[in-house]
C-alpha positions, 0 to 999 in steps of 0.5 A: 338388392336390399341390405338390413342391419339388426344388431350385429347381423347384416343381411343381404337379400337378392331376388333368388338368395339371402346371405347373412354376415356378422358385423363388428363396428368401432365408431371411436376410430377415424375413419370408423371401422367395420368388420364383415364376417359371412356366416353362410356360403363359400366365404364363411370363416373369412373377415372382410375389414372395412371402414364406414361413414354416415353421410346425410341419409346415406351409409358408405361402406368400403371393405377389402375382399383381400388384404388390409383395411381400406384407409379411404373411400376409393374403389381401388384394387380389392376395395369394394364401395357400398353406398346405401340409402334408408328405405 
């Protein structure tokens, strides 16, 4: 799997499919926030609220599939954690 960020678009590429989402970030908040809004597939029209941080060469995103924005980087309940390394 690879994830590409270009402007306000995040693209997730899997072996047999590609999914895109609009993203909105706010680096002035603590923790910094990200909203992920899929632009195709069954999640179109939904927004997944999240938080993110940069740690050396790693981008860590925690987002909620349902409910409120996470407040920390723990995979609990409906929170999903993604740890991404630059290629």
